[in-house]
PDB file with SEQRES, HELIX, SHEET and CRYST1 records, atoms N, CA, C and O in Angstrom:
SEQRES   1 A   81  MET GLU GLY PRO GLN GLY PRO LEU PHE GLY ALA GLY ALA          
SEQRES   2 A   81  GLU ALA GLY ALA LEU PRO TYR ILE THR ASN LYS PRO LYS          
SEQRES   3 A   81  LEU ASN GLU THR GLU ALA ALA ALA ASN ALA GLY TYR ALA          
SEQRES   4 A   81  THR THR ALA HIS GLY ASP PRO SER ASN THR PHE GLN ALA          
SEQRES   5 A   81  VAL ILE ASN LEU PRO ILE LEU ALA ASP THR LEU ALA VAL          
SEQRES   6 A   81  ARG GLY VAL ILE TYR ASN GLU ARG ARG GLY GLY TYR ILE          
SEQRES   7 A   81  ASP THR GLU                                                  
HELIX    1 AA1 GLN A    5  PHE A    9  1                                   5    
SHEET    1 AA1 3 GLU A  31  ALA A  39  0                                        
SHEET    2 AA1 3 SER A  47  LEU A  59 -1                                        
SHEET    3 AA1 3 LEU A  63  ARG A  73 -1                                        
CRYST1    1.000    1.000    1.000  90.00  90.00  90.00 P 1           1          
ATOM      1  N   MET A   1     -79.532  56.128 -73.873  1.00  0.00           N  
ATOM      2  CA  MET A   1     -80.265  55.910 -72.657  1.00  0.00           C  
ATOM      3  C   MET A   1     -81.067  57.174 -72.353  1.00  0.00           C  
ATOM      4  O   MET A   1     -80.518  58.275 -72.345  1.00  0.00           O  
ATOM      5  N   GLU A   2     -82.350  57.013 -72.106  1.00  0.00           N  
ATOM      6  CA  GLU A   2     -83.181  58.151 -71.761  1.00  0.00           C  
ATOM      7  C   GLU A   2     -83.204  58.343 -70.253  1.00  0.00           C  
ATOM      8  O   GLU A   2     -83.004  57.395 -69.493  1.00  0.00           O  
ATOM      9  N   GLY A   3     -83.445  59.561 -69.831  1.00  0.00           N  
ATOM     10  CA  GLY A   3     -83.563  59.843 -68.408  1.00  0.00           C  
ATOM     11  C   GLY A   3     -82.245  60.234 -67.773  1.00  0.00           C  
ATOM     12  O   GLY A   3     -81.220  60.311 -68.449  1.00  0.00           O  
ATOM     13  N   PRO A   4     -82.273  60.482 -66.468  1.00  0.00           N  
ATOM     14  CA  PRO A   4     -81.093  60.993 -65.758  1.00  0.00           C  
ATOM     15  C   PRO A   4     -80.171  59.909 -65.204  1.00  0.00           C  
ATOM     16  O   PRO A   4     -79.319  60.205 -64.365  1.00  0.00           O  
ATOM     17  N   GLN A   5     -80.319  58.660 -65.653  1.00  0.00           N  
ATOM     18  CA  GLN A   5     -79.546  57.585 -65.051  1.00  0.00           C  
ATOM     19  C   GLN A   5     -78.035  57.829 -65.120  1.00  0.00           C  
ATOM     20  O   GLN A   5     -77.334  57.570 -64.142  1.00  0.00           O  
ATOM     21  N   GLY A   6     -77.525  58.313 -66.234  1.00  0.00           N  
ATOM     22  CA  GLY A   6     -76.095  58.546 -66.375  1.00  0.00           C  
ATOM     23  C   GLY A   6     -75.546  59.532 -65.359  1.00  0.00           C  
ATOM     24  O   GLY A   6     -74.652  59.173 -64.593  1.00  0.00           O  
ATOM     25  N   PRO A   7     -76.057  60.785 -65.321  1.00  0.00           N  
ATOM     26  CA  PRO A   7     -75.492  61.747 -64.379  1.00  0.00           C  
ATOM     27  C   PRO A   7     -75.851  61.471 -62.928  1.00  0.00           C  
ATOM     28  O   PRO A   7     -75.118  61.892 -62.033  1.00  0.00           O  
ATOM     29  N   LEU A   8     -76.951  60.779 -62.664  1.00  0.00           N  
ATOM     30  CA  LEU A   8     -77.336  60.542 -61.276  1.00  0.00           C  
ATOM     31  C   LEU A   8     -76.721  59.286 -60.677  1.00  0.00           C  
ATOM     32  O   LEU A   8     -76.384  59.269 -59.493  1.00  0.00           O  
ATOM     33  N   PHE A   9     -76.570  58.226 -61.484  1.00  0.00           N  
ATOM     34  CA  PHE A   9     -76.142  56.959 -60.924  1.00  0.00           C  
ATOM     35  C   PHE A   9     -74.934  56.338 -61.625  1.00  0.00           C  
ATOM     36  O   PHE A   9     -74.424  55.320 -61.158  1.00  0.00           O  
ATOM     37  N   GLY A  10     -74.467  56.911 -62.717  1.00  0.00           N  
ATOM     38  CA  GLY A  10     -73.377  56.319 -63.476  1.00  0.00           C  
ATOM     39  C   GLY A  10     -72.022  56.877 -63.087  1.00  0.00           C  
ATOM     40  O   GLY A  10     -71.830  57.372 -61.977  1.00  0.00           O  
ATOM     41  N   ALA A  11     -71.085  56.788 -64.021  1.00  0.00           N  
ATOM     42  CA  ALA A  11     -69.714  57.222 -63.763  1.00  0.00           C  
ATOM     43  C   ALA A  11     -69.634  58.712 -63.483  1.00  0.00           C  
ATOM     44  O   ALA A  11     -68.709  59.156 -62.803  1.00  0.00           O  
ATOM     45  N   GLY A  12     -70.587  59.503 -63.992  1.00  0.00           N  
ATOM     46  CA  GLY A  12     -70.577  60.946 -63.773  1.00  0.00           C  
ATOM     47  C   GLY A  12     -71.348  61.377 -62.536  1.00  0.00           C  
ATOM     48  O   GLY A  12     -71.628  62.565 -62.377  1.00  0.00           O  
ATOM     49  N   ALA A  13     -71.698  60.449 -61.660  1.00  0.00           N  
ATOM     50  CA  ALA A  13     -72.483  60.789 -60.470  1.00  0.00           C  
ATOM     51  C   ALA A  13     -71.709  61.732 -59.561  1.00  0.00           C  
ATOM     52  O   ALA A  13     -70.529  61.517 -59.281  1.00  0.00           O  
ATOM     53  N   GLU A  14     -72.379  62.767 -59.110  1.00  0.00           N  
ATOM     54  CA  GLU A  14     -71.752  63.723 -58.205  1.00  0.00           C  
ATOM     55  C   GLU A  14     -72.193  63.514 -56.768  1.00  0.00           C  
ATOM     56  O   GLU A  14     -71.404  63.740 -55.850  1.00  0.00           O  
ATOM     57  N   ALA A  15     -73.432  63.090 -56.545  1.00  0.00           N  
ATOM     58  CA  ALA A  15     -73.924  62.890 -55.182  1.00  0.00           C  
ATOM     59  C   ALA A  15     -75.114  61.946 -55.203  1.00  0.00           C  
ATOM     60  O   ALA A  15     -75.830  61.847 -56.199  1.00  0.00           O  
ATOM     61  N   GLY A  16     -75.309  61.267 -54.107  1.00  0.00           N  
ATOM     62  CA  GLY A  16     -76.498  60.465 -53.939  1.00  0.00           C  
ATOM     63  C   GLY A  16     -76.451  59.054 -54.492  1.00  0.00           C  
ATOM     64  O   GLY A  16     -77.416  58.309 -54.323  1.00  0.00           O  
ATOM     65  N   ALA A  17     -75.381  58.659 -55.139  1.00  0.00           N  
ATOM     66  CA  ALA A  17     -75.309  57.313 -55.694  1.00  0.00           C  
ATOM     67  C   ALA A  17     -74.848  56.335 -54.616  1.00  0.00           C  
ATOM     68  O   ALA A  17     -73.779  56.513 -54.032  1.00  0.00           O  
ATOM     69  N   LEU A  18     -75.641  55.314 -54.353  1.00  0.00           N  
ATOM     70  CA  LEU A  18     -75.292  54.298 -53.365  1.00  0.00           C  
ATOM     71  C   LEU A  18     -75.330  52.930 -54.019  1.00  0.00           C  
ATOM     72  O   LEU A  18     -76.362  52.536 -54.562  1.00  0.00           O  
ATOM     73  N   PRO A  19     -74.230  52.203 -53.979  1.00  0.00           N  
ATOM     74  CA  PRO A  19     -74.295  50.841 -54.490  1.00  0.00           C  
ATOM     75  C   PRO A  19     -75.067  49.975 -53.490  1.00  0.00           C  
ATOM     76  O   PRO A  19     -74.830  50.051 -52.285  1.00  0.00           O  
ATOM     77  N   TYR A  20     -75.967  49.172 -53.983  1.00  0.00           N  
ATOM     78  CA  TYR A  20     -76.770  48.309 -53.115  1.00  0.00           C  
ATOM     79  C   TYR A  20     -76.601  46.880 -53.597  1.00  0.00           C  
ATOM     80  O   TYR A  20     -77.321  46.422 -54.483  1.00  0.00           O  
ATOM     81  N   ILE A  21     -75.643  46.182 -53.005  1.00  0.00           N  
ATOM     82  CA  ILE A  21     -75.319  44.826 -53.412  1.00  0.00           C  
ATOM     83  C   ILE A  21     -75.498  43.938 -52.184  1.00  0.00           C  
ATOM     84  O   ILE A  21     -74.855  44.159 -51.158  1.00  0.00           O  
ATOM     85  N   THR A  22     -76.360  42.944 -52.285  1.00  0.00           N  
ATOM     86  CA  THR A  22     -76.613  42.089 -51.128  1.00  0.00           C  
ATOM     87  C   THR A  22     -76.249  40.642 -51.432  1.00  0.00           C  
ATOM     88  O   THR A  22     -76.355  40.184 -52.570  1.00  0.00           O  
ATOM     89  N   ASN A  23     -75.827  39.945 -50.412  1.00  0.00           N  
ATOM     90  CA  ASN A  23     -75.642  38.505 -50.470  1.00  0.00           C  
ATOM     91  C   ASN A  23     -76.729  37.892 -49.607  1.00  0.00           C  
ATOM     92  O   ASN A  23     -77.094  38.448 -48.571  1.00  0.00           O  
ATOM     93  N   LYS A  24     -77.242  36.757 -50.026  1.00  0.00           N  
ATOM     94  CA  LYS A  24     -78.261  36.081 -49.241  1.00  0.00           C  
ATOM     95  C   LYS A  24     -77.651  35.581 -47.931  1.00  0.00           C  
ATOM     96  O   LYS A  24     -76.500  35.144 -47.912  1.00  0.00           O  
ATOM     97  N   PRO A  25     -78.419  35.641 -46.828  1.00  0.00           N  
ATOM     98  CA  PRO A  25     -77.933  35.063 -45.568  1.00  0.00           C  
ATOM     99  C   PRO A  25     -77.737  33.555 -45.711  1.00  0.00           C  
ATOM    100  O   PRO A  25     -78.461  32.891 -46.453  1.00  0.00           O  
ATOM    101  N   LYS A  26     -76.762  33.031 -45.000  1.00  0.00           N  
ATOM    102  CA  LYS A  26     -76.528  31.586 -44.967  1.00  0.00           C  
ATOM    103  C   LYS A  26     -77.333  31.030 -43.797  1.00  0.00           C  
ATOM    104  O   LYS A  26     -77.130  31.435 -42.653  1.00  0.00           O  
ATOM    105  N   LEU A  27     -78.242  30.107 -44.082  1.00  0.00           N  
ATOM    106  CA  LEU A  27     -79.209  29.644 -43.083  1.00  0.00           C  
ATOM    107  C   LEU A  27     -78.607  28.801 -41.965  1.00  0.00           C  
ATOM    108  O   LEU A  27     -79.193  28.727 -40.885  1.00  0.00           O  
ATOM    109  N   ASN A  28     -77.466  28.168 -42.181  1.00  0.00           N  
ATOM    110  CA  ASN A  28     -76.895  27.258 -41.179  1.00  0.00           C  
ATOM    111  C   ASN A  28     -75.454  27.591 -40.817  1.00  0.00           C  
ATOM    112  O   ASN A  28     -74.710  26.710 -40.386  1.00  0.00           O  
ATOM    113  N   GLU A  29     -75.047  28.839 -40.984  1.00  0.00           N  
ATOM    114  CA  GLU A  29     -73.646  29.184 -40.727  1.00  0.00           C  
ATOM    115  C   GLU A  29     -73.546  30.528 -40.027  1.00  0.00           C  
ATOM    116  O   GLU A  29     -74.072  31.529 -40.513  1.00  0.00           O  
ATOM    117  N   THR A  30     -72.877  30.548 -38.897  1.00  0.00           N  
ATOM    118  CA  THR A  30     -72.573  31.797 -38.212  1.00  0.00           C  
ATOM    119  C   THR A  30     -71.193  32.242 -38.674  1.00  0.00           C  
ATOM    120  O   THR A  30     -70.236  31.470 -38.627  1.00  0.00           O  
ATOM    121  N   GLU A  31     -71.097  33.486 -39.119  1.00  0.00           N  
ATOM    122  CA  GLU A  31     -69.801  33.997 -39.559  1.00  0.00           C  
ATOM    123  C   GLU A  31     -69.728  35.498 -39.347  1.00  0.00           C  
ATOM    124  O   GLU A  31     -70.745  36.190 -39.298  1.00  0.00           O  
ATOM    125  N   ALA A  32     -68.513  35.978 -39.224  1.00  0.00           N  
ATOM    126  CA  ALA A  32     -68.263  37.420 -39.101  1.00  0.00           C  
ATOM    127  C   ALA A  32     -66.906  37.707 -39.729  1.00  0.00           C  
ATOM    128  O   ALA A  32     -66.003  36.871 -39.692  1.00  0.00           O  
ATOM    129  N   ALA A  33     -66.772  38.892 -40.304  1.00  0.00           N  
ATOM    130  CA  ALA A  33     -65.507  39.295 -40.918  1.00  0.00           C  
ATOM    131  C   ALA A  33     -65.409  40.812 -40.882  1.00  0.00           C  
ATOM    132  O   ALA A  33     -66.422  41.511 -40.876  1.00  0.00           O  
ATOM    133  N   ALA A  34     -64.185  41.310 -40.859  1.00  0.00           N  
ATOM    134  CA  ALA A  34     -63.940  42.755 -40.889  1.00  0.00           C  
ATOM    135  C   ALA A  34     -62.701  43.023 -41.730  1.00  0.00           C  
ATOM    136  O   ALA A  34     -61.788  42.200 -41.801  1.00  0.00           O  
ATOM    137  N   ASN A  35     -62.687  44.185 -42.365  1.00  0.00           N  
ATOM    138  CA  ASN A  35     -61.568  44.585 -43.213  1.00  0.00           C  
ATOM    139  C   ASN A  35     -61.416  46.095 -43.087  1.00  0.00           C  
ATOM    140  O   ASN A  35     -62.410  46.822 -43.094  1.00  0.00           O  
ATOM    141  N   ALA A  36     -60.194  46.566 -42.972  1.00  0.00           N  
ATOM    142  CA  ALA A  36     -59.943  48.006 -42.865  1.00  0.00           C  
ATOM    143  C   ALA A  36     -58.690  48.352 -43.664  1.00  0.00           C  
ATOM    144  O   ALA A  36     -57.808  47.515 -43.855  1.00  0.00           O  
ATOM    145  N   GLY A  37     -58.628  49.597 -44.127  1.00  0.00           N  
ATOM    146  CA  GLY A  37     -57.465  50.041 -44.879  1.00  0.00           C  
ATOM    147  C   GLY A  37     -57.218  51.528 -44.687  1.00  0.00           C  
ATOM    148  O   GLY A  37     -58.139  52.279 -44.367  1.00  0.00           O  
ATOM    149  N   TYR A  38     -55.991  51.948 -44.881  1.00  0.00           N  
ATOM    150  CA  TYR A  38     -55.598  53.345 -44.736  1.00  0.00           C  
ATOM    151  C   TYR A  38     -54.548  53.651 -45.794  1.00  0.00           C  
ATOM    152  O   TYR A  38     -53.655  52.840 -46.038  1.00  0.00           O  
ATOM    153  N   ALA A  39     -54.649  54.807 -46.418  1.00  0.00           N  
ATOM    154  CA  ALA A  39     -53.674  55.208 -47.433  1.00  0.00           C  
ATOM    155  C   ALA A  39     -53.446  56.716 -47.336  1.00  0.00           C  
ATOM    156  O   ALA A  39     -54.289  57.452 -46.824  1.00  0.00           O  
ATOM    157  N   THR A  40     -52.313  57.154 -47.828  1.00  0.00           N  
ATOM    158  CA  THR A  40     -52.009  58.583 -47.838  1.00  0.00           C  
ATOM    159  C   THR A  40     -51.741  59.044 -49.261  1.00  0.00           C  
ATOM    160  O   THR A  40     -51.326  58.265 -50.118  1.00  0.00           O  
ATOM    161  N   THR A  41     -51.984  60.312 -49.490  1.00  0.00           N  
ATOM    162  CA  THR A  41     -51.691  60.961 -50.756  1.00  0.00           C  
ATOM    163  C   THR A  41     -50.652  62.045 -50.483  1.00  0.00           C  
ATOM    164  O   THR A  41     -50.847  62.877 -49.596  1.00  0.00           O  
ATOM    165  N   ALA A  42     -49.566  62.044 -51.224  1.00  0.00           N  
ATOM    166  CA  ALA A  42     -48.524  63.054 -51.012  1.00  0.00           C  
ATOM    167  C   ALA A  42     -49.124  64.449 -51.120  1.00  0.00           C  
ATOM    168  O   ALA A  42     -49.788  64.769 -52.106  1.00  0.00           O  
ATOM    169  N   HIS A  43     -48.895  65.261 -50.126  1.00  0.00           N  
ATOM    170  CA  HIS A  43     -49.376  66.645 -50.064  1.00  0.00           C  
ATOM    171  C   HIS A  43     -50.903  66.721 -50.078  1.00  0.00           C  
ATOM    172  O   HIS A  43     -51.460  67.735 -50.499  1.00  0.00           O  
ATOM    173  N   GLY A  44     -51.586  65.677 -49.631  1.00  0.00           N  
ATOM    174  CA  GLY A  44     -53.047  65.666 -49.649  1.00  0.00           C  
ATOM    175  C   GLY A  44     -53.628  65.011 -48.421  1.00  0.00           C  
ATOM    176  O   GLY A  44     -52.918  64.744 -47.452  1.00  0.00           O  
ATOM    177  N   ASP A  45     -54.912  64.753 -48.461  1.00  0.00           N  
ATOM    178  CA  ASP A  45     -55.626  64.148 -47.340  1.00  0.00           C  
ATOM    179  C   ASP A  45     -55.503  62.622 -47.381  1.00  0.00           C  
ATOM    180  O   ASP A  45     -55.323  62.037 -48.449  1.00  0.00           O  
ATOM    181  N   PRO A  46     -55.601  61.987 -46.215  1.00  0.00           N  
ATOM    182  CA  PRO A  46     -55.554  60.529 -46.174  1.00  0.00           C  
ATOM    183  C   PRO A  46     -56.860  59.900 -46.657  1.00  0.00           C  
ATOM    184  O   PRO A  46     -57.900  60.559 -46.695  1.00  0.00           O  
ATOM    185  N   SER A  47     -56.795  58.633 -47.021  1.00  0.00           N  
ATOM    186  CA  SER A  47     -57.956  57.845 -47.412  1.00  0.00           C  
ATOM    187  C   SER A  47     -58.096  56.685 -46.432  1.00  0.00           C  
ATOM    188  O   SER A  47     -57.097  56.178 -45.920  1.00  0.00           O  
ATOM    189  N   ASN A  48     -59.337  56.262 -46.168  1.00  0.00           N  
ATOM    190  CA  ASN A  48     -59.536  55.100 -45.310  1.00  0.00           C  
ATOM    191  C   ASN A  48     -60.807  54.366 -45.708  1.00  0.00           C  
ATOM    192  O   ASN A  48     -61.704  54.931 -46.334  1.00  0.00           O  
ATOM    193  N   THR A  49     -60.861  53.103 -45.334  1.00  0.00           N  
ATOM    194  CA  THR A  49     -62.022  52.275 -45.619  1.00  0.00           C  
ATOM    195  C   THR A  49     -62.229  51.287 -44.483  1.00  0.00           C  
ATOM    196  O   THR A  49     -61.275  50.844 -43.844  1.00  0.00           O  
ATOM    197  N   PHE A  50     -63.501  50.946 -44.241  1.00  0.00           N  
ATOM    198  CA  PHE A  50     -63.853  49.966 -43.222  1.00  0.00           C  
ATOM    199  C   PHE A  50     -65.055  49.171 -43.705  1.00  0.00           C  
ATOM    200  O   PHE A  50     -66.003  49.731 -44.255  1.00  0.00           O  
ATOM    201  N   GLN A  51     -65.009  47.867 -43.496  1.00  0.00           N  
ATOM    202  CA  GLN A  51     -66.104  46.995 -43.891  1.00  0.00           C  
ATOM    203  C   GLN A  51     -66.225  45.882 -42.864  1.00  0.00           C  
ATOM    204  O   GLN A  51     -65.220  45.293 -42.465  1.00  0.00           O  
ATOM    205  N   ALA A  52     -67.462  45.586 -42.428  1.00  0.00           N  
ATOM    206  CA  ALA A  52     -67.715  44.481 -41.506  1.00  0.00           C  
ATOM    207  C   ALA A  52     -68.998  43.779 -41.911  1.00  0.00           C  
ATOM    208  O   ALA A  52     -69.942  44.411 -42.385  1.00  0.00           O  
ATOM    209  N   VAL A  53     -69.027  42.464 -41.722  1.00  0.00           N  
ATOM    210  CA  VAL A  53     -70.210  41.667 -42.053  1.00  0.00           C  
ATOM    211  C   VAL A  53     -70.423  40.627 -40.960  1.00  0.00           C  
ATOM    212  O   VAL A  53     -69.466  40.093 -40.399  1.00  0.00           O  
ATOM    213  N   ILE A  54     -71.693  40.347 -40.665  1.00  0.00           N  
ATOM    214  CA  ILE A  54     -72.044  39.293 -39.708  1.00  0.00           C  
ATOM    215  C   ILE A  54     -73.244  38.528 -40.256  1.00  0.00           C  
ATOM    216  O   ILE A  54     -74.176  39.118 -40.803  1.00  0.00           O  
ATOM    217  N   ASN A  55     -73.209  37.226 -40.103  1.00  0.00           N  
ATOM    218  CA  ASN A  55     -74.300  36.348 -40.526  1.00  0.00           C  
ATOM    219  C   ASN A  55     -74.712  35.510 -39.314  1.00  0.00           C  
ATOM    220  O   ASN A  55     -73.884  34.811 -38.730  1.00  0.00           O  
ATOM    221  N   LEU A  56     -76.001  35.583 -38.936  1.00  0.00           N  
ATOM    222  CA  LEU A  56     -76.505  34.855 -37.780  1.00  0.00           C  
ATOM    223  C   LEU A  56     -77.750  34.053 -38.136  1.00  0.00           C  
ATOM    224  O   LEU A  56     -78.771  34.628 -38.512  1.00  0.00           O  
ATOM    225  N   PRO A  57     -77.671  32.716 -38.019  1.00  0.00           N  
ATOM    226  CA  PRO A  57     -78.879  31.918 -38.212  1.00  0.00           C  
ATOM    227  C   PRO A  57     -79.811  32.102 -37.004  1.00  0.00           C  
ATOM    228  O   PRO A  57     -79.354  32.096 -35.861  1.00  0.00           O  
ATOM    229  N   ILE A  58     -81.107  32.264 -37.258  1.00  0.00           N  
ATOM    230  CA  ILE A  58     -82.096  32.426 -36.196  1.00  0.00           C  
ATOM    231  C   ILE A  58     -82.872  31.108 -36.011  1.00  0.00           C  
ATOM    232  O   ILE A  58     -82.958  30.588 -34.898  1.00  0.00           O  
ATOM    233  N   LEU A  59     -83.425  30.581 -37.091  1.00  0.00           N  
ATOM    234  CA  LEU A  59     -84.117  29.291 -37.100  1.00  0.00           C  
ATOM    235  C   LEU A  59     -83.449  28.400 -38.141  1.00  0.00           C  
ATOM    236  O   LEU A  59     -83.376  28.771 -39.313  1.00  0.00           O  
ATOM    237  N   ALA A  60     -82.965  27.245 -37.736  1.00  0.00           N  
ATOM    238  CA  ALA A  60     -82.228  26.349 -38.633  1.00  0.00           C  
ATOM    239  C   ALA A  60     -83.020  26.066 -39.907  1.00  0.00           C  
ATOM    240  O   ALA A  60     -84.202  25.730 -39.856  1.00  0.00           O  
ATOM    241  N   ASP A  61     -82.349  26.209 -41.048  1.00  0.00           N  
ATOM    242  CA  ASP A  61     -82.919  25.963 -42.382  1.00  0.00           C  
ATOM    243  C   ASP A  61     -84.110  26.854 -42.731  1.00  0.00           C  
ATOM    244  O   ASP A  61     -84.792  26.596 -43.724  1.00  0.00           O  
ATOM    245  N   THR A  62     -84.378  27.899 -41.937  1.00  0.00           N  
ATOM    246  CA  THR A  62     -85.562  28.723 -42.179  1.00  0.00           C  
ATOM    247  C   THR A  62     -85.262  30.215 -42.209  1.00  0.00           C  
ATOM    248  O   THR A  62     -85.673  30.908 -43.139  1.00  0.00           O  
ATOM    249  N   LEU A  63     -84.547  30.721 -41.198  1.00  0.00           N  
ATOM    250  CA  LEU A  63     -84.381  32.167 -41.052  1.00  0.00           C  
ATOM    251  C   LEU A  63     -82.976  32.508 -40.586  1.00  0.00           C  
ATOM    252  O   LEU A  63     -82.450  31.896 -39.656  1.00  0.00           O  
ATOM    253  N   ALA A  64     -82.377  33.491 -41.243  1.00  0.00           N  
ATOM    254  CA  ALA A  64     -81.059  33.999 -40.844  1.00  0.00           C  
ATOM    255  C   ALA A  64     -81.020  35.501 -41.110  1.00  0.00           C  
ATOM    256  O   ALA A  64     -81.783  36.016 -41.927  1.00  0.00           O  
ATOM    257  N   VAL A  65     -80.132  36.191 -40.418  1.00  0.00           N  
ATOM    258  CA  VAL A  65     -79.964  37.632 -40.579  1.00  0.00           C  
ATOM    259  C   VAL A  65     -78.522  37.902 -40.982  1.00  0.00           C  
ATOM    260  O   VAL A  65     -77.591  37.326 -40.420  1.00  0.00           O  
ATOM    261  N   ARG A  66     -78.345  38.787 -41.966  1.00  0.00           N  
ATOM    262  CA  ARG A  66     -77.003  39.165 -42.423  1.00  0.00           C  
ATOM    263  C   ARG A  66     -76.934  40.686 -42.417  1.00  0.00           C  
ATOM    264  O   ARG A  66     -77.779  41.349 -43.017  1.00  0.00           O  
ATOM    265  N   GLY A  67     -75.938  41.236 -41.747  1.00  0.00           N  
ATOM    266  CA  GLY A  67     -75.765  42.685 -41.689  1.00  0.00           C  
ATOM    267  C   GLY A  67     -74.387  43.090 -42.184  1.00  0.00           C  
ATOM    268  O   GLY A  67     -73.404  42.379 -41.976  1.00  0.00           O  
ATOM    269  N   VAL A  68     -74.328  44.246 -42.842  1.00  0.00           N  
ATOM    270  CA  VAL A  68     -73.070  44.754 -43.388  1.00  0.00           C  
ATOM    271  C   VAL A  68     -72.934  46.226 -43.037  1.00  0.00           C  
ATOM    272  O   VAL A  68     -73.901  46.984 -43.117  1.00  0.00           O  
ATOM    273  N   ILE A  69     -71.733  46.627 -42.647  1.00  0.00           N  
ATOM    274  CA  ILE A  69     -71.393  48.037 -42.430  1.00  0.00           C  
ATOM    275  C   ILE A  69     -70.230  48.354 -43.363  1.00  0.00           C  
ATOM    276  O   ILE A  69     -69.272  47.586 -43.457  1.00  0.00           O  
ATOM    277  N   TYR A  70     -70.318  49.488 -44.052  1.00  0.00           N  
ATOM    278  CA  TYR A  70     -69.278  49.865 -45.012  1.00  0.00           C  
ATOM    279  C   TYR A  70     -69.089  51.373 -44.966  1.00  0.00           C  
ATOM    280  O   TYR A  70     -70.060  52.130 -44.970  1.00  0.00           O  
ATOM    281  N   ASN A  71     -67.848  51.799 -44.925  1.00  0.00           N  
ATOM    282  CA  ASN A  71     -67.537  53.227 -44.983  1.00  0.00           C  
ATOM    283  C   ASN A  71     -66.244  53.411 -45.771  1.00  0.00           C  
ATOM    284  O   ASN A  71     -65.281  52.667 -45.584  1.00  0.00           O  
ATOM    285  N   GLU A  72     -66.231  54.404 -46.646  1.00  0.00           N  
ATOM    286  CA  GLU A  72     -65.025  54.698 -47.426  1.00  0.00           C  
ATOM    287  C   GLU A  72     -64.878  56.206 -47.558  1.00  0.00           C  
ATOM    288  O   GLU A  72     -65.836  56.903 -47.891  1.00  0.00           O  
ATOM    289  N   ARG A  73     -63.678  56.705 -47.296  1.00  0.00           N  
ATOM    290  CA  ARG A  73     -63.371  58.120 -47.484  1.00  0.00           C  
ATOM    291  C   ARG A  73     -62.146  58.209 -48.374  1.00  0.00           C  
ATOM    292  O   ARG A  73     -61.087  57.670 -48.052  1.00  0.00           O  
ATOM    293  N   ARG A  74     -62.299  58.888 -49.485  1.00  0.00           N  
ATOM    294  CA  ARG A  74     -61.181  59.051 -50.418  1.00  0.00           C  
ATOM    295  C   ARG A  74     -60.610  60.446 -50.283  1.00  0.00           C  
ATOM    296  O   ARG A  74     -61.265  61.433 -50.616  1.00  0.00           O  
ATOM    297  N   GLY A  75     -59.389  60.521 -49.793  1.00  0.00           N  
ATOM    298  CA  GLY A  75     -58.704  61.798 -49.698  1.00  0.00           C  
ATOM    299  C   GLY A  75     -58.054  62.148 -51.029  1.00  0.00           C  
ATOM    300  O   GLY A  75     -58.062  61.343 -51.961  1.00  0.00           O  
ATOM    301  N   GLY A  76     -57.521  63.286 -51.113  1.00  0.00           N  
ATOM    302  CA  GLY A  76     -56.858  63.693 -52.344  1.00  0.00           C  
ATOM    303  C   GLY A  76     -56.259  65.075 -52.178  1.00  0.00           C  
ATOM    304  O   GLY A  76     -56.044  65.537 -51.058  1.00  0.00           O  
ATOM    305  N   TYR A  77     -55.996  65.719 -53.271  1.00  0.00           N  
ATOM    306  CA  TYR A  77     -55.469  67.077 -53.211  1.00  0.00           C  
ATOM    307  C   TYR A  77     -55.938  67.841 -54.441  1.00  0.00           C  
ATOM    308  O   TYR A  77     -56.304  67.269 -55.468  1.00  0.00           O  
ATOM    309  N   ILE A  78     -55.909  69.132 -54.289  1.00  0.00           N  
ATOM    310  CA  ILE A  78     -56.204  70.023 -55.417  1.00  0.00           C  
ATOM    311  C   ILE A  78     -54.981  70.924 -55.597  1.00  0.00           C  
ATOM    312  O   ILE A  78     -54.582  71.636 -54.676  1.00  0.00           O  
ATOM    313  N   ASP A  79     -54.404  70.883 -56.769  1.00  0.00           N  
ATOM    314  CA  ASP A  79     -53.248  71.715 -57.077  1.00  0.00           C  
ATOM    315  C   ASP A  79     -53.741  73.043 -57.631  1.00  0.00           C  
ATOM    316  O   ASP A  79     -54.216  73.103 -58.765  1.00  0.00           O  
ATOM    317  N   THR A  80     -53.633  74.111 -56.840  1.00  0.00           N  
ATOM    318  CA  THR A  80     -54.137  75.417 -57.271  1.00  0.00           C  
ATOM    319  C   THR A  80     -53.082  76.267 -57.946  1.00  0.00           C  
ATOM    320  O   THR A  80     -53.358  77.402 -58.333  1.00  0.00           O  
ATOM    321  N   GLU A  81     -51.894  75.744 -58.092  1.00  0.00           N  
ATOM    322  CA  GLU A  81     -50.838  76.549 -58.731  1.00  0.00           C  
ATOM    323  C   GLU A  81     -50.684  76.209 -60.185  1.00  0.00           C  
ATOM    324  O   GLU A  81     -49.843  76.791 -60.869  1.00  0.00           O  
TER     325      GLU A  81                                                      
END                                                                             
């Protein structure tokens, strides 16, 4: 593969990589969902995640809006000994 795709956007990404995955809005269905999680690492920082989605039809069979909020923090530890 030519170019910086591997270090910038692949498994070796250090910063700036954002997954952009969209689902099409549902034109005739109102829906909302939320999901949250929390985890701990022994002798380290906690991890947490939050995700919410809402789908709102504006004009039947013509226009709908879908919004998503996502946040993830991965805690861990560094063993300096």
